[in-house]
N, C-alpha and C positions, 0 to 999 in steps of 0.2 A: 653716728658711728657706733663703736662698741663702748659699753660701760665698764668692761672688765679691764683692770689696770695692766694686764700683761699684753694687751693688744697694741701693736705698733704697726704703723703703715709700712709696707714693704717697698723697697726700691728693687730694681731688677737684678742688681749685681749679686751674684752668688745665690740667687733664688731659683727654685724649681718651678715648673709650670703651674702646679697647684697653688703655690704662694703668689705667683704673679696674677693668676685668675682671681684669687681671693681678694687681693688688694684692689683689682679693677672693679669687682662687684661688691666691695665692702662686706665680705663675709669672712668667717673664720676658716682656717684650714683644719684638716683632720688632726694634725699635731697640736694646733692651738686648743681645740676642744678637749683633747685627751689631757694636755698639760693643765688646763684650767680645772678639769674634773679631779685630777690627781691632787692638785693643791687644795681644792675645796673639800676633798675627802681624806685629807691627811690624818685628822683626828679619828675618823672612822677606821682607817687602816691600822692605826696604833692599837685600837681595841679589838680588831679582827684581822690579825696578820695573815697574809697570804704567802704561798711559796714564792721565793724570789727568783726562781729560774723556771725554765720550761718544764713541761711534763717529762718524766724519764723517757729517754729516746729508745725506741725499739732498735735493737741491733739487727740490721738488715744484711750484714755481710754473708751470713750463711744462706739466706734466700737468694741473694744475687749470685753467689758462687754456684748454688744448685741450678739456678736458671741458666747460667752460662754453660753448664755441663749437660743440661737436659737434651735428650736426643729424640724424644717422642712427645706427643700431646699428653700422654698419661703422666709422664715425668713432670711436665710443665704444670699439669693440673694438680698433682700432689703438692708441689711447692706453693702454687696459688692458694689452694685450700688451707694449707698450714698457715700461710701469711694472713689470710682472712680470719681464721680462727684466733690468731694471736692479736690482731688489730681490733676485733669485734668488741671486747670489753672496754677498750679505751674510747672507741667511737661512740659506743652506747652511753658511756658516762658523760662524754662531751655533749651528746644530744640531750641527755637528761638535764644537765646544767643549763643548756640553752632554753629548754622548756620552762624551767624554774624562773629564769630571767624574763621570759615572755609573760609568765603568769604573775609577775610581781604586782602585788596589791590589786589583783584582779582587773588590771587595766586592759587585759586582752579580750575581755568578754564581748564588748560591743565595738572593738577597735576596727577601723576601716581597713580595707586592703591597702597594702603599702606602708602601714604604720609600723613603728618599731616592734610592738608585740607580734604582729603578723609576720614581719620579716624574720624575727628570731625563731618563730615556729617553723617557718620554711627552712631556715638554716639547720634547725634540729632534725628535720625530716631528711634534708639532703646529706647530713652527716651519716645517717643510716643508709641512705641510698647508695653511697659509695660501695658498701658491702654487697648490696643486692645487684648492682650493675656489674661489678667484678665477677660475682658468682654466675650471673647470666652469661657473661662472655666466656667464662671457663666451661660452662655446660654446653654452650654452642660449639666450642672447639671439640669437646668430647663427642657431641652428637655427630659432628662432621666426620670424626674418625671412626666411631663405632656403630653409628646408626644413621648413615646418610639417607637423604630423601630418595625415594625410588625415581628412576629415570622415567620421563614422560613416555607414554605408549607411542609406538610407531604408528604412522598413519596407515590406513587400509590401502592395499594395492590399488592403483588407478585413481586415487583421490589425493589432491594436493594437501599438504599439512597446513594447519592453521585456518582453513576456510570452513565455514559452516556448510552443512549439506544443502544441496540445491532442492528447493521445493518442487514437487512434481508439476505444479501448475505455473511455474515461472517461465517467462520468455527470456531471450538472450539479453534484454535490456534490464532485467531484474523486476519487471512488472508482472503481476499475475493476470492471466487471461480472464476475460469475462467481467472485468470491473471497469 
């Protein structure tokens, strides 16, 4: 079983699905792992104190109010772009920290796909992707409003739409003569 002293076998009373599965497979839960790491790193945290609360929260009330009042794609876009500009430094900083965690002691260099360093690098990239995807969606909305794709050309008179032109040597069965 586990050599860590905090591990106890779980019964099902008052336990969630993760805890029940962990007991069945003799594995630790997410909370077990985090609790053990925090206990083992207590001296380290005393030497390197970290903030005790979440990052400062971005006040979204003004953005939500403006979105509720928006009447046009341009107005929605202005709010969206302001929000992305406000969130970009925080998401970039989070991404940078995740990259540093992935590169810890150069374990990322030859790490296989799916390993912790590769997963952290993917998370760092996805943190920045949030901004790119939101910007892409906003620009698509603006393009639909200001620069819509041209309508497809109408078919020539006497020719059904969507069918290729008939070859001059074709018969009614679609085969060419003389072959």
